[in-house]
C-alpha positions in Angstrom: 0.0 0.0 0.0 1.4 3.4 -1.0 2.2 5.6 2.0 0.2 8.8 2.2 1.7 12.2 2.9 -1.0 14.8 2.5 1.4 17.7 3.1 4.0 16.6 0.6 1.8 16.2 -2.5 1.5 19.7 -3.9 4.1 22.1 -5.3 4.0 25.9 -4.9 3.0 26.0 -8.6 0.0 23.7 -7.9 -1.0 25.8 -4.9 -0.8 29.1 -6.8 -3.6 27.9 -9.1 -6.0 27.9 -6.1 -8.6 30.7 -6.0 -9.3 30.6 -2.2 -8.6 33.6 0.0 -5.3 32.1 1.3 -3.8 32.1 -2.1 -5.4 35.2 -3.6 -5.4 37.7 -0.8 -1.8 38.7 -1.3 0.5 39.2 -4.3 2.1 36.2 -5.8 5.6 37.0 -4.3 4.1 36.4 -0.8 4.2 33.0 0.9 0.8 32.7 2.7 1.0 31.0 6.1 -1.9 32.7 7.6 -5.6 31.7 7.3 -6.6 28.2 8.4 -6.5 26.4 5.1 -4.2 23.4 4.6 -2.1 22.9 1.5 -3.5 19.4 0.8 -5.6 17.6 -1.7 -9.0 16.3 -0.6 -8.9 12.9 1.1 -9.9 10.3 -1.4 -13.1 9.2 0.3 -14.2 12.8 0.6 -13.5 13.6 -3.0 -15.3 10.5 -4.1 -18.4 11.3 -2.1 -18.7 14.7 -3.7 -18.0 13.6 -7.3 -20.5 10.7 -7.0 -23.1 13.2 -5.8 -22.3 15.4 -8.8 -22.4 12.5 -11.2 -25.9 11.6 -9.8 -27.1 15.1 -9.9 -27.6 14.9 -6.1 -27.4 18.6 -5.6 -30.5 19.4 -3.5 -31.0 20.0 0.2 -29.4 17.9 3.1 -31.5 15.4 4.9 -31.3 12.9 7.7 -29.0 12.1 10.6 -26.1 10.7 8.6 -23.7 13.5 9.7 -24.6 13.0 13.4 -24.2 9.2 13.1 -20.9 9.5 11.4 -19.6 11.9 14.1 -20.9 9.6 16.8 -19.0 6.7 15.3 -15.8 8.8 15.0 -16.1 9.9 18.6 -16.4 6.3 19.7 -13.4 5.1 17.6 -11.1 8.0 18.3 -12.0 9.2 21.8 -13.9 6.2 23.3 -16.8 8.6 23.9 -20.3 7.1 23.4 -22.0 10.4 24.3 -23.1 11.7 20.9 -26.9 11.0 20.6 -28.1 12.0 17.1 -31.4 12.9 18.6 -29.7 15.7 20.6 -27.9 17.3 17.6 -28.8 19.8 14.9 -27.1 20.5 11.6 -25.9 24.1 11.4 -24.2 26.1 8.6 -20.8 26.3 10.4 -19.3 26.4 13.8 -19.7 30.1 14.5 -23.4 29.9 13.4 -23.8 27.0 15.9 -22.1 29.0 18.6 -24.4 32.0 18.1 -27.5 29.8 18.1 -26.4 28.1 21.3 -25.6 31.4 23.0 -29.0 32.6 21.9 -30.7 29.7 23.6 -29.2 30.3 27.0 -28.9 34.1 27.3 -30.7 37.3 26.4 -29.4 40.4 24.5 -27.0 42.3 26.8 -26.0 39.2 28.7 -22.2 38.5 29.2 -20.2 35.9 27.4 -16.8 35.0 28.9 -13.9 34.3 26.6 -10.2 33.4 27.1 -8.0 35.8 25.1 -5.9 35.5 23.1 -8.6 33.7 21.2 -10.1 33.2 17.7 -11.0 36.7 16.6 -14.6 35.9 15.4 -15.5 35.1 19.0 -15.5 38.8 19.6 -17.3 39.9 16.4 -20.0 37.2 16.5 -20.8 37.7 20.2 -21.0 41.4 19.8 -23.2 41.0 16.7 -25.5 38.8 18.8 -25.9 41.8 21.1 -24.1 40.1 24.0 -21.2 41.6 25.9 -17.7 40.2 26.1 -16.0 39.5 29.5 -12.4 38.5 29.3 -10.7 35.8 31.4 -7.2 35.8 29.8 -5.1 32.7 29.5 -2.2 32.3 31.9 1.4 33.1 31.0 1.8 29.4 30.1 -0.9 29.7 27.5 -3.3 27.5 29.5 -6.6 28.2 31.2 -6.2 30.3 34.3 -8.9 28.9 36.6 -8.6 31.7 39.1 -9.0 34.3 36.3 -11.9 32.3 34.9 -13.8 32.1 38.2 -13.2 35.9 38.8 -14.7 36.5 35.4 -17.7 34.3 36.2 -18.3 36.2 39.4 -17.8 39.6 37.7 -20.0 38.7 34.7 -22.9 37.4 36.9 -22.8 40.2 39.5 -25.8 42.0 38.0 -27.9 38.9 38.0 -27.6 38.3 34.2 -27.3 34.8 32.7 -23.6 34.1 32.0 -22.3 32.0 29.1 -18.8 30.7 28.7 -17.4 30.3 25.2 -14.6 27.7 25.5 -12.3 26.8 22.7 -11.1 23.2 22.9 -8.4 22.8 21.6 -7.6 26.4 22.0 -7.0 28.7 18.9 -4.4 30.3 18.6 -2.2 28.6 21.2 -3.1 25.0 20.1 -3.4 24.0 23.8 -5.2 20.8 24.4 -7.1 21.0 27.6 -6.7 18.2 30.1 -9.3 16.2 31.9 -8.4 17.9 35.1 -8.7 21.4 33.6 -12.0 20.6 32.0 -13.4 19.0 35.1 -12.4 22.2 37.0 -14.2 24.3 34.3 -17.3 22.1 34.7 -17.3 22.5 38.5 -16.8 26.3 38.3 -19.6 26.6 35.7 -21.9 24.5 38.0 -21.1 26.6 41.1 -21.7 29.9 39.3 -24.6 28.8 37.2 -22.7 29.4 33.9 -23.8 27.7 30.7 -20.8 26.5 28.6 -20.7 26.5 24.8 -17.6 24.7 23.3 -15.9 25.2 19.9 -14.4 21.8 19.2 -13.7 22.3 15.5 -10.0 21.4 15.8 -10.5 18.3 18.0 -10.0 15.7 15.2 -6.5 17.1 14.6 -5.3 15.9 18.1 -3.2 12.8 17.5 -3.0 11.8 21.2 -5.5 11.7 24.0 -8.4 14.2 23.6 -11.2 14.9 26.0 -14.5 16.1 24.5 -16.0 18.6 26.9 -19.4 16.8 27.0 -17.6 13.6 28.1 -16.6 15.3 31.4 -19.0 14.6 34.4 -21.2 17.6 35.2 -21.4 19.0 31.6 -24.9 17.8 30.8 -26.2 21.4 30.4 -23.5 22.4 27.9 -23.3 22.6 24.1 -20.6 21.5 21.8 -20.1 22.4 18.1 -18.2 20.0 16.0 -17.2 19.9 12.3 -14.9 18.1 9.9 -13.9 21.5 8.4 -10.5 22.0 9.8 -9.2 18.4 10.0 -10.1 17.6 6.4 -9.7 21.1 4.8 -13.4 21.6 4.0 -13.9 25.3 4.7 -15.5 25.7 1.3 -18.1 23.0 2.0 -19.9 24.5 5.0 -21.5 22.2 7.6 -21.3 21.7 11.4 -23.1 19.9 14.1 -24.5 21.4 17.3 -24.5 18.8 20.0 -26.4 19.2 23.2 -25.7 17.6 26.6 -28.6 15.6 28.1 -29.9 18.5 30.2 -29.6 20.9 27.2 -31.9 18.8 24.9 -35.0 20.8 25.8 -33.1 24.0 24.9 -32.0 22.6 21.6 -35.6 21.6 20.8 -36.6 25.3 20.9 -34.5 26.1 17.8 -36.7 26.4 14.7 -36.2 23.7 12.1 -35.1 26.3 9.6 -31.8 26.7 11.4 -30.8 23.4 9.9 -31.2 24.8 6.4 -27.9 26.6 6.5 -25.4 23.8 5.7 -24.9 22.9 2.1 -25.7 19.4 0.8 -22.2 19.0 -0.4 -21.0 20.1 3.0 -23.0 17.4 4.8 -21.9 14.8 2.2 -18.2 15.6 2.4 -18.1 16.0 6.2 -20.0 12.7 6.7 -17.6 10.9 4.4 -14.7 12.4 6.3 -15.9 11.2 9.7 -16.9 7.8 8.4 -14.0 7.0 6.0 -11.3 9.6 6.4 -9.5 8.1 9.4 -6.5 6.7 7.5 -6.0 10.0 5.7 -6.2 11.9 9.0 -3.7 9.6 10.5 -1.3 10.4 7.7 -1.9 14.1 8.1 -1.2 13.9 11.8 2.2 12.3 11.0 3.0 15.1 8.5 1.9 17.8 11.0 4.2 16.4 13.7 7.1 16.3 11.2 6.4 20.0 10.4 6.3 20.8 14.1 9.7 19.3 14.4 10.9 21.2 11.3 9.5 24.5 12.6 11.2 23.9 16.0 14.5 23.3 14.3 14.2 26.3 12.0 13.2 28.7 14.8 16.1 27.4 17.0 18.7 27.9 14.3 17.4 31.0 12.5 15.1 32.9 14.9 16.1 31.8 18.4 14.5 34.9 19.9 11.0 33.7 18.9 9.3 31.8 21.7 6.8 29.0 20.8 4.8 26.9 23.2 4.6 24.1 20.6 0.9 23.4 21.1 -0.2 20.3 19.3 -4.0 20.8 19.1 -4.1 22.6 15.7 -1.8 23.2 12.8 -1.3 26.8 14.0 1.8 28.1 15.8 1.4 31.0 18.2 4.7 32.7 18.1 5.9 35.2 20.7 8.0 37.7 18.7 8.3 40.5 21.4 12.0 40.0 21.7 12.5 40.9 18.0 11.8 44.6 18.7 9.1 44.9 15.9 6.5 46.4 18.1 2.9 45.2 18.7 2.4 43.9 15.1 5.4 41.9 13.9 3.2 40.3 11.2 3.2 43.6 9.3 7.0 43.5 9.2 7.1 39.9 8.1 4.8 40.7 5.3 6.5 43.9 4.1 10.1 42.9 4.6 10.0 39.1 4.3 7.0 38.7 1.9 5.5 36.1 4.3 1.9 36.4 5.4 1.0 35.3 8.9 -1.9 36.4 11.2 -1.3 39.4 13.4 -1.8 38.7 17.1 -3.7 41.9 17.7 -7.2 40.8 16.7 -6.9 37.8 19.1 -7.4 40.2 22.1 -5.4 40.6 25.3 -2.1 38.9 25.1 -1.9 39.2 21.3 0.4 42.2 21.0 3.8 41.2 19.7 2.6 37.8 18.6 1.8 36.2 15.3 -0.1 33.0 14.3 1.6 30.9 11.7 -0.1 28.1 9.7 2.4 25.3 9.2 0.0 23.0 7.4 2.0 23.3 4.2 4.9 21.6 2.5 8.2 21.4 4.3 9.7 23.3 1.4 7.3 26.3 1.8 7.6 26.3 5.5 11.4 26.3 5.3 11.5 29.1 2.8 9.1 31.2 4.8 11.2 31.0 8.0 14.3 31.7 6.0 12.7 34.8 4.5 11.6 36.1 7.9 15.1 35.5 9.3 16.8 37.2 6.3 14.4 40.2 6.6 15.6 40.9 10.1 19.3 41.1 9.3 
């Protein structure tokens, strides 16, 4: 059987033909290591599922529990978690749509939503667009959850008697931290004590190669919601679909959502994500091997060429959160990397408190592109 290496199949010339935002936002002399798109071909079972649908003219509206059943099977196989009940799930257009719908079920306009900056920037925009207020509980200096800060935020947010929601990112974006069972158990206990409803973004979870703890598998989380998707792990951002999963005590809340909410995902999105969860395991295993190799490569490149950059080496995503404050480039080193090095990475500033002086780098690319990008940045600083 031929060995699969998803991150070694495409050349820069191949990738330049893509029309997605990653490859068209910047001029062609820029190496794009920013937005969360991977430089891979589709996994064969996923590609086959979509092409077969096209061949059959199966281009209508999604139907049924296939996505939920596929995700439930994946959770059992990968995480030994039997807690996904398709009757307590709902198809949604994407993860952020699911988050907004869940927040809307457990809170009212003006109510506080606690987040852990630095965190995925759309958390701020979507929460504010939903007419809720942000309360920050920053991560600790080690990039992990600061439980004292979190409890203080719960108390502060609930002081006026409003309902409090906690928007948890697991694994965390941008630090790629994978929360432990002990950490998540502590979160669940704090949420129960302070009557906080938890909504969890678990879009990156399938990328975790080692032990992963789904939040709803933790005792005391029955009143929480999780949002899952195959989007990140199988590079399906252009085929929108996600799954809103309710804990047992949240089932009644989920039932209050109108059926039209499930009209958002595309039929191709549901088809491709279902195929990924059902049949994409071998491809995902190969991807995880390539990502670990790229983590080793990035570690080596930074050590030899950019030793002043600090990286916590989180393994929960394909995103590296780099502390560049020692480089003397100010609050937004990404601007310098782009202008002087012709490498596009994400600025840390939109990620909130703790983002100044940091960048987020997407290393889900070929070893050749990753190497050239780090060499360009290093050369630009001489």
